[in-house]
DSSP file (Angstrom, degrees, kcal/mol; ACC not computed):
  #  RESIDUE AA STRUCTURE BP1 BP2  ACC     N-H-->O    O-->H-N    N-H-->O    O-->H-N    TCO  KAPPA ALPHA  PHI   PSI    X-CA   Y-CA   Z-CA
    1    1 A M     >        0   0    0      0, 0.0     4,-1.9     0, 0.0     5,-0.1   0.000 360.0 360.0 360.0 -38.5   11.5   36.8  -32.2
    2    2 A K  H  >  +     0   0    0      1,-0.2     4,-1.9     2,-0.2     5,-0.2   0.890 360.0  52.0 -65.0 -37.5   14.8   37.0  -34.0
    3    3 A S  H  > S+     0   0    0      1,-0.2     4,-2.2     2,-0.2    -1,-0.2   0.854 106.4  54.4 -68.9 -32.2   16.5   34.9  -31.3
    4    4 A L  H  > S+     0   0    0      2,-0.2     4,-2.4     1,-0.2    -1,-0.2   0.911 107.2  51.1 -66.1 -40.9   13.8   32.2  -31.7
    5    5 A K  H  X S+     0   0    0     -4,-1.9     4,-2.5     1,-0.2    -2,-0.2   0.929 111.3  47.7 -60.1 -44.8   14.5   32.0  -35.4
    6    6 A W  H  X S+     0   0    0     -4,-1.9     4,-2.6     2,-0.2    -2,-0.2   0.872 109.9  52.3 -66.1 -37.8   18.2   31.6  -34.8
    7    7 A I  H  X S+     0   0    0     -4,-2.2     4,-2.4     2,-0.2    -1,-0.2   0.933 111.2  47.0 -61.3 -45.7   17.6   28.9  -32.1
    8    8 A I  H  X S+     0   0    0     -4,-2.4     4,-2.4     2,-0.2    -2,-0.2   0.896 112.9  49.0 -63.4 -41.7   15.4   27.0  -34.6
    9    9 A I  H  X S+     0   0    0     -4,-2.5     4,-2.7     1,-0.2     5,-0.2   0.912 111.3  49.6 -65.5 -41.6   18.0   27.3  -37.3
   10   10 A V  H  X S+     0   0    0     -4,-2.6     4,-2.5     2,-0.2    -2,-0.2   0.899 111.0  49.8 -64.7 -41.0   20.8   26.2  -35.1
   11   11 A I  H  X S+     0   0    0     -4,-2.4     4,-2.4     2,-0.2    -2,-0.2   0.927 112.6  46.9 -63.8 -44.4   18.7   23.1  -33.9
   12   12 A I  H  X S+     0   0    0     -4,-2.4     4,-2.3     2,-0.2    -2,-0.2   0.933 114.4  46.9 -63.8 -45.0   17.9   22.2  -37.5
   13   13 A L  H  X S+     0   0    0     -4,-2.7     4,-2.6     2,-0.2    -2,-0.2   0.893 110.7  52.7 -64.4 -39.4   21.6   22.6  -38.6
   14   14 A F  H  X S+     0   0    0     -4,-2.5     4,-1.9    -5,-0.2    -1,-0.2   0.932 110.8  47.1 -60.3 -46.2   22.8   20.6  -35.6
   15   15 A N  H  X S+     0   0    0     -4,-2.4     4,-0.7     1,-0.2    -2,-0.2   0.897 113.8  47.5 -64.5 -41.3   20.4   17.7  -36.5
   16   16 A L  H  < S+     0   0    0     -4,-2.3     3,-0.5     1,-0.2    -1,-0.2   0.889 110.8  52.0 -66.0 -39.3   21.5   17.8  -40.1
   17   17 A F  H  < S+     0   0    0     -4,-2.6    -2,-0.2     1,-0.2    -1,-0.2   0.891 118.3  35.7 -65.4 -39.8   25.2   17.9  -39.2
   18   18 A F  H  < S+     0   0    0     -4,-1.9    -1,-0.2    -5,-0.2    -2,-0.2   0.380  88.1 120.2 -98.3   3.2   24.9   14.9  -36.9
   19   19 A A     <  -     0   0    0     -4,-0.7     2,-0.3    -3,-0.5    -3,-0.0  -0.423  44.6-164.1 -68.4 143.7   22.4   12.8  -38.8
   20   20 A Q        -     0   0    0     -2,-0.1    -2,-0.1     0, 0.0    -3,-0.0  -0.948  23.4-115.6-130.4 151.7   23.6    9.4  -39.9
   21   21 A V        -     0   0    0     -2,-0.3     2,-0.0     1,-0.1     0, 0.0  -0.700  45.2-107.0 -79.0 131.7   22.4    6.9  -42.4
   22   22 A P        -     0   0    0      0, 0.0    -1,-0.1     0, 0.0     3,-0.0  -0.356  23.2-154.8 -61.6 138.2   21.3    3.7  -40.6
   23   23 A Q  S    S+     0   0    0      1,-0.1     2,-0.4    -2,-0.0    60,-0.2   0.665  75.3  44.6 -89.5 -16.4   23.9    0.9  -41.1
   24   24 A L        -     0   0    0     59,-0.0     2,-0.5    56,-0.0    55,-0.2  -0.947  68.7-144.3-127.7 149.9   21.4   -1.9  -40.5
   25   25 A I  E     -A   78   0A   0     53,-2.9    53,-3.1    -2,-0.4     2,-0.4  -0.960  20.1-139.0-110.2 121.7   17.9   -2.5  -41.7
   26   26 A N  E     +A   77   0A   0     -2,-0.5     2,-0.4    51,-0.2    51,-0.2  -0.674  27.0 179.2 -82.1 131.5   15.6   -4.3  -39.2
   27   27 A Y  E     +A   76   0A   0     49,-3.1    49,-3.0    -2,-0.4     2,-0.3  -0.989   7.6 172.1-133.0 138.0   13.5   -6.9  -40.8
   28   28 A Q  E     +A   75   0A   0     -2,-0.4     2,-0.3    47,-0.2    47,-0.2  -0.994  13.3 133.2-145.4 151.2   10.9   -9.2  -39.2
   29   29 A G  E     -A   74   0A   0     45,-2.1    45,-3.0    -2,-0.3     2,-0.4  -0.966  49.0 -84.1-172.9-176.6    8.4  -11.6  -40.6
   30   30 A Y  E     -A   73   0A   0     -2,-0.3     2,-0.5    43,-0.2    43,-0.2  -0.900  33.5-135.1-109.9 138.8    6.9  -15.1  -40.5
   31   31 A L        +     0   0    0     41,-0.8     8,-2.5    -2,-0.4     2,-0.3  -0.793  33.7 164.1 -93.0 132.7    8.4  -18.1  -42.2
   32   32 A S  B     -B   38   0B   0     -2,-0.5     6,-0.2     6,-0.3     2,-0.1  -0.971  32.7-118.4-143.8 159.3    6.0  -20.3  -44.2
   33   33 A D    >   -     0   0    0      4,-2.0     3,-1.8    -2,-0.3     6,-0.1  -0.226  50.1 -82.8 -86.2-174.7    6.2  -23.0  -46.8
   34   34 A R  T 3  S+     0   0    0      1,-0.3    -1,-0.1     2,-0.1    -2,-0.0   0.764 130.7  53.5 -63.3 -24.9    4.5  -22.7  -50.2
   35   35 A E  T 3  S-     0   0    0      2,-0.1    -1,-0.3     1,-0.0     0, 0.0   0.489 120.5-107.2 -87.1  -3.0    1.2  -23.8  -48.8
   36   36 A G    <   +     0   0    0     -3,-1.8     2,-0.3     1,-0.3    -2,-0.1   0.514  68.2 148.4  90.9   6.3    1.3  -21.1  -46.2
   37   37 A N        -     0   0    0      1,-0.1    -4,-2.0    -5,-0.0    -1,-0.3  -0.571  53.5-107.7 -76.2 135.3    2.0  -23.4  -43.2
   38   38 A D  B     -B   32   0B   0     -2,-0.3     2,-0.3    -6,-0.2    -6,-0.3  -0.315  31.8-148.4 -60.7 140.8    4.0  -21.8  -40.5
   39   39 A L        -     0   0    0     -8,-2.5    -8,-0.3    33,-0.2     2,-0.3  -0.856  13.5-172.9-109.1 148.3    7.6  -23.0  -40.1
   40   40 A S        +     0   0    0     -2,-0.3     2,-0.3     2,-0.1    30,-0.1  -0.959  43.3  45.9-135.5 157.2    9.6  -23.2  -36.9
   41   41 A G  S    S-     0   0    0     -2,-0.3    27,-1.9    27,-0.1     2,-0.4  -0.797  94.6 -29.9 114.0-157.9   13.2  -24.0  -36.3
   42   42 A S  E     +C   67   0C   0     -2,-0.3     2,-0.3    25,-0.2    25,-0.3  -0.835  58.6 172.6-104.9 138.0   16.4  -22.8  -37.9
   43   43 A Y  E     -C   66   0C   0     23,-3.5    23,-3.3    -2,-0.4     2,-0.5  -0.980  34.3-120.5-141.4 151.0   16.6  -21.8  -41.6
   44   44 A T  E     -C   65   0C   0     -2,-0.3     2,-0.4    21,-0.2    21,-0.2  -0.843  34.5-168.9 -89.4 124.0   19.1  -20.2  -43.9
   45   45 A I  E     -C   64   0C   0     19,-3.4    19,-3.1    -2,-0.5     2,-0.5  -0.953   8.8-156.3-120.7 133.6   17.7  -17.0  -45.3
   46   46 A E  E     -C   63   0C   0     -2,-0.4     2,-0.4    17,-0.2    17,-0.2  -0.944   4.2-163.2-111.5 127.7   19.2  -15.0  -48.2
   47   47 A F  E     -C   62   0C   0     15,-2.9    15,-2.3    -2,-0.5     2,-0.3  -0.898  14.6-179.3-105.2 134.6   18.5  -11.3  -48.6
   48   48 A R  E     -C   61   0C   0     -2,-0.4     2,-0.4    13,-0.2    13,-0.2  -0.987  17.8-162.1-137.7 146.7   19.2   -9.7  -51.9
   49   49 A I  E     -C   60   0C   0     11,-2.6    10,-2.8    -2,-0.3    11,-1.7  -0.998  13.3-170.2-127.6 128.6   18.9   -6.2  -53.5
   50   50 A F  E     -C   58   0C   0     -2,-0.4     8,-0.2     8,-0.2     3,-0.1  -0.757  30.7-123.9-114.4 162.0   18.9   -5.7  -57.2
   51   51 A D  S    S-     0   0    0      6,-1.8     2,-0.3    -2,-0.3     7,-0.1   0.723  89.8  -7.0 -78.8 -20.5   19.2   -2.5  -59.3
   52   52 A Q  S    S-     0   0    0      5,-0.2    -1,-0.1     1,-0.1     4,-0.1  -0.948  71.5-103.4-161.7 176.1   15.9   -3.1  -61.2
   53   53 A I  S    S+     0   0    0     -2,-0.3     3,-0.4     2,-0.1     2,-0.3   0.955  99.4  40.5 -77.7 -52.3   13.2   -5.8  -61.7
   54   54 A E  S    S+     0   0    0      1,-0.2     3,-0.1     3,-0.0    -1,-0.1  -0.757 125.8   5.9-103.6 147.1   14.1   -7.2  -65.1
   55   55 A D  S    S-     0   0    0     -2,-0.3    -1,-0.2     1,-0.2     2,-0.1   0.914  96.2-175.9  50.4  47.2   17.7   -7.9  -66.4
   56   56 A A        -     0   0    0     -3,-0.4     2,-0.5    -4,-0.1    -1,-0.2  -0.372  27.4-142.4 -81.9 151.0   18.8   -7.0  -62.9
   57   57 A T        -     0   0    0     -3,-0.1    -6,-1.8    -2,-0.1     2,-0.4  -0.945  27.5-117.8-106.8 131.2   22.3   -6.7  -61.5
   58   58 A L  E     +C   50   0C   0     -2,-0.5    -8,-0.2    -8,-0.2     3,-0.1  -0.562  32.7 177.4 -71.2 123.0   22.8   -7.9  -58.0
   59   59 A L  E     -     0   0C   0    -10,-2.8     2,-0.3    -2,-0.4    -9,-0.2   0.787  64.4  -4.9 -93.4 -35.0   23.9   -5.0  -55.8
   60   60 A W  E     +C   49   0C   0    -11,-1.7   -11,-2.6     2,-0.0    -1,-0.3  -0.986  57.5 178.2-159.7 144.7   24.0   -6.7  -52.4
   61   61 A S  E     -C   48   0C   0     -2,-0.3     2,-0.3   -13,-0.2   -13,-0.2  -0.989   3.6-173.3-148.7 156.4   23.2  -10.0  -50.8
   62   62 A E  E     -C   47   0C   0    -15,-2.3   -15,-2.9    -2,-0.3     2,-0.5  -0.971  11.8-151.9-150.6 132.8   23.6  -11.5  -47.4
   63   63 A V  E     -C   46   0C   0     -2,-0.3     2,-0.4   -17,-0.2   -17,-0.2  -0.927  21.1-179.3-108.8 127.9   23.0  -15.1  -46.1
   64   64 A E  E     -C   45   0C   0    -19,-3.1   -19,-3.4    -2,-0.5     2,-0.6  -0.965  27.6-136.3-129.1 141.4   21.9  -15.5  -42.5
   65   65 A L  E     +C   44   0C   0     -2,-0.4     2,-0.3   -21,-0.2   -21,-0.2  -0.882  40.9 170.6 -91.3 125.1   21.2  -18.5  -40.4
   66   66 A D  E     -C   43   0C   0    -23,-3.3   -23,-3.5    -2,-0.6     2,-0.4  -0.946  23.1-156.8-137.0 154.2   18.1  -17.6  -38.4
   67   67 A K  E     -C   42   0C   0     -2,-0.3     8,-0.4   -25,-0.3   -25,-0.2  -0.971  24.3-113.3-131.5 151.8   15.6  -19.3  -36.2
   68   68 A T        -     0   0    0    -27,-1.9     6,-0.2    -2,-0.4   -27,-0.1  -0.429  28.3-130.1 -80.2 155.8   12.0  -18.4  -35.3
   69   69 A D    >   -     0   0    0      4,-2.8     3,-2.2    -2,-0.1   -28,-0.1  -0.180  44.2 -74.3 -91.2-170.0   11.0  -17.3  -31.8
   70   70 A K  T 3  S+     0   0    0      1,-0.3    -2,-0.1     2,-0.1    -1,-0.0   0.807 135.0  49.7 -57.1 -32.9    8.1  -18.7  -29.7
   71   71 A E  T 3  S-     0   0    0      2,-0.1    -1,-0.3     1,-0.0     3,-0.1   0.256 120.0-110.1 -92.1  12.9    5.5  -16.8  -31.8
   72   72 A K  S <  S+     0   0    0     -3,-2.2   -41,-0.8     1,-0.3     2,-0.3   0.754  76.6 134.0  62.6  28.2    7.1  -18.3  -35.0
   73   73 A K  E     -A   30   0A   0    -43,-0.2    -4,-2.8    -6,-0.0     2,-0.4  -0.763  44.1-151.1-100.2 150.5    8.4  -14.8  -36.0
   74   74 A Q  E     -A   29   0A   0    -45,-3.0   -45,-2.1    -2,-0.3     2,-0.4  -0.981   9.4-166.7-121.6 142.1   11.9  -14.3  -37.2
   75   75 A K  E     +A   28   0A   0     -2,-0.4     2,-0.3    -8,-0.4   -47,-0.2  -0.968  10.0 174.1-127.7 141.2   13.8  -11.0  -36.6
   76   76 A K  E     -A   27   0A   0    -49,-3.0   -49,-3.1    -2,-0.4     2,-0.7  -0.999  32.5-141.5-147.9 143.3   16.9   -9.9  -38.3
   77   77 A A  E >   -A   26   0A   0     -2,-0.3     3,-0.6   -51,-0.2     2,-0.3  -0.929  35.6-157.0-101.4 105.5   19.2   -6.8  -38.5
   78   78 A V  E 3   +A   25   0A   0    -53,-3.1   -53,-2.9    -2,-0.7    -2,-0.0  -0.631  64.9  45.7 -90.3 139.4   20.2   -7.0  -42.2
   79   79 A G  T 3>  +     0   0    0     -2,-0.3     4,-2.1   -55,-0.2     5,-0.2   0.282  68.6 117.3 115.8  -6.8   23.4   -5.4  -43.5
   80   80 A N  H <> S+     0   0    0     -3,-0.6     4,-2.0     1,-0.2     5,-0.2   0.913  77.3  49.0 -59.2 -45.5   25.8   -6.5  -40.8
   81   81 A N  H  > S+     0   0    0      1,-0.2     4,-1.9     2,-0.2    -1,-0.2   0.893 109.5  52.6 -62.4 -40.8   28.0   -8.5  -43.2
   82   82 A Y  H  > S+     0   0    0      1,-0.2     4,-1.5     2,-0.2    -1,-0.2   0.948 113.2  42.3 -60.5 -48.9   28.2   -5.6  -45.7
   83   83 A F  H  < S+     0   0    0     -4,-2.1     4,-0.2     1,-0.2    -1,-0.2   0.788 112.8  52.8 -74.9 -26.4   29.4   -3.1  -43.1
   84   84 A N  H  < S+     0   0    0     -4,-2.0     3,-0.3    -5,-0.2    -1,-0.2   0.848 118.4  37.2 -72.2 -32.7   31.8   -5.5  -41.5
   85   85 A N  H  < S+     0   0    0     -4,-1.9    -2,-0.2    -5,-0.2    -1,-0.2   0.601 119.7  45.1 -93.6 -13.9   33.4   -6.3  -44.9
   86   86 A N  S  < S+     0   0    0     -4,-1.5     2,-0.2    -5,-0.2    -1,-0.2   0.081  71.8 131.6-123.3  24.7   33.3   -2.9  -46.5
   87   87 A R              0   0    0     -3,-0.3    -3,-0.0    -4,-0.2    -4,-0.0  -0.558 360.0 360.0 -77.4 141.2   34.5   -0.4  -43.9
   88   88 A S              0   0    0     -2,-0.2    -1,-0.1     0, 0.0    -2,-0.0   0.456 360.0 360.0 -99.4 360.0   37.1    2.0  -45.1
Protein backbone atom coordinates (compact mmCIF):
# COMPACT_ATOMS: atom_id res chain seq x y z
CA UNK A 1 0.00 0.00 0.00
CA UNK A 2 2.89 2.35 0.79
CA UNK A 3 4.44 1.78 -2.62
CA UNK A 4 1.12 2.61 -4.32
CA UNK A 5 1.01 5.94 -2.47
CA UNK A 6 4.55 6.74 -3.61
CA UNK A 7 3.76 5.81 -7.19
CA UNK A 8 0.73 8.12 -7.16
CA UNK A 9 2.77 10.94 -5.59
CA UNK A 10 5.54 10.52 -8.18
CA UNK A 11 3.01 10.56 -11.04
CA UNK A 12 1.37 13.73 -9.69
CA UNK A 13 4.72 15.46 -9.18
CA UNK A 14 5.90 14.40 -12.62
CA UNK A 15 2.76 15.89 -14.20
CA UNK A 16 3.12 19.13 -12.23
CA UNK A 17 6.79 19.43 -13.10
CA UNK A 18 6.25 19.02 -16.84
CA UNK A 19 2.93 20.88 -17.09
CA UNK A 20 2.99 23.87 -19.41
CA UNK A 21 0.74 26.84 -19.93
CA UNK A 22 -0.74 26.70 -23.44
CA UNK A 23 0.86 29.27 -25.72
CA UNK A 24 -2.11 29.53 -28.08
CA UNK A 25 -5.84 29.80 -27.52
CA UNK A 26 -7.95 27.99 -30.09
CA UNK A 27 -10.99 29.98 -31.11
CA UNK A 28 -13.72 29.18 -33.59
CA UNK A 29 -16.98 30.82 -34.49
CA UNK A 30 -19.29 32.04 -37.22
CA UNK A 31 -18.93 35.43 -38.83
CA UNK A 32 -22.13 37.41 -39.29
CA UNK A 33 -23.18 40.97 -40.04
CA UNK A 34 -25.25 43.15 -37.69
CA UNK A 35 -28.47 41.60 -38.97
CA UNK A 36 -27.20 38.06 -38.25
CA UNK A 37 -26.59 37.08 -41.88
CA UNK A 38 -23.71 34.62 -42.36
CA UNK A 39 -20.58 36.05 -43.95
CA UNK A 40 -18.18 34.15 -46.16
CA UNK A 41 -14.83 35.09 -47.62
CA UNK A 42 -11.76 36.74 -46.08
CA UNK A 43 -11.95 39.22 -43.20
CA UNK A 44 -9.58 41.02 -40.88
CA UNK A 45 -10.38 40.08 -37.28
CA UNK A 46 -8.97 41.82 -34.21
CA UNK A 47 -8.78 39.98 -30.89
CA UNK A 48 -8.30 42.10 -27.75
CA UNK A 49 -7.93 41.44 -24.02
CA UNK A 50 -8.47 44.22 -21.46
CA UNK A 51 -7.77 44.29 -17.73
CA UNK A 52 -11.38 45.21 -16.82
CA UNK A 53 -14.71 46.21 -18.39
CA UNK A 54 -14.83 49.97 -17.71
CA UNK A 55 -11.87 52.38 -17.97
CA UNK A 56 -9.95 49.42 -19.33
CA UNK A 57 -6.32 49.17 -20.26
CA UNK A 58 -5.54 47.09 -23.31
CA UNK A 59 -3.34 44.17 -22.26
CA UNK A 60 -3.03 42.39 -25.59
CA UNK A 61 -4.33 42.55 -29.15
CA UNK A 62 -3.77 40.64 -32.34
CA UNK A 63 -5.02 41.32 -35.85
CA UNK A 64 -5.47 38.33 -38.13
CA UNK A 65 -6.59 37.90 -41.72
CA UNK A 66 -8.96 34.96 -41.70
CA UNK A 67 -11.37 33.28 -44.05
CA UNK A 68 -14.36 31.10 -43.44
CA UNK A 69 -14.45 27.43 -44.40
CA UNK A 70 -17.13 25.55 -46.38
CA UNK A 71 -19.46 25.58 -43.35
CA UNK A 72 -18.92 29.35 -42.94
CA UNK A 73 -16.94 28.76 -39.74
CA UNK A 74 -13.68 30.43 -38.97
CA UNK A 75 -11.01 28.83 -36.81
CA UNK A 76 -7.97 30.53 -35.36
CA UNK A 77 -5.11 29.84 -32.99
CA UNK A 78 -4.85 33.16 -31.18
CA UNK A 79 -1.65 34.28 -29.48
CA UNK A 80 0.83 33.45 -32.19
CA UNK A 81 1.94 37.07 -32.69
CA UNK A 82 2.44 37.61 -28.96
CA UNK A 83 4.68 34.62 -28.50
CA UNK A 84 6.65 35.24 -31.70
CA UNK A 85 7.40 38.83 -30.62
CA UNK A 86 7.89 38.36 -26.87
CA UNK A 87 10.10 35.31 -26.47
CA UNK A 88 12.99 35.83 -24.11
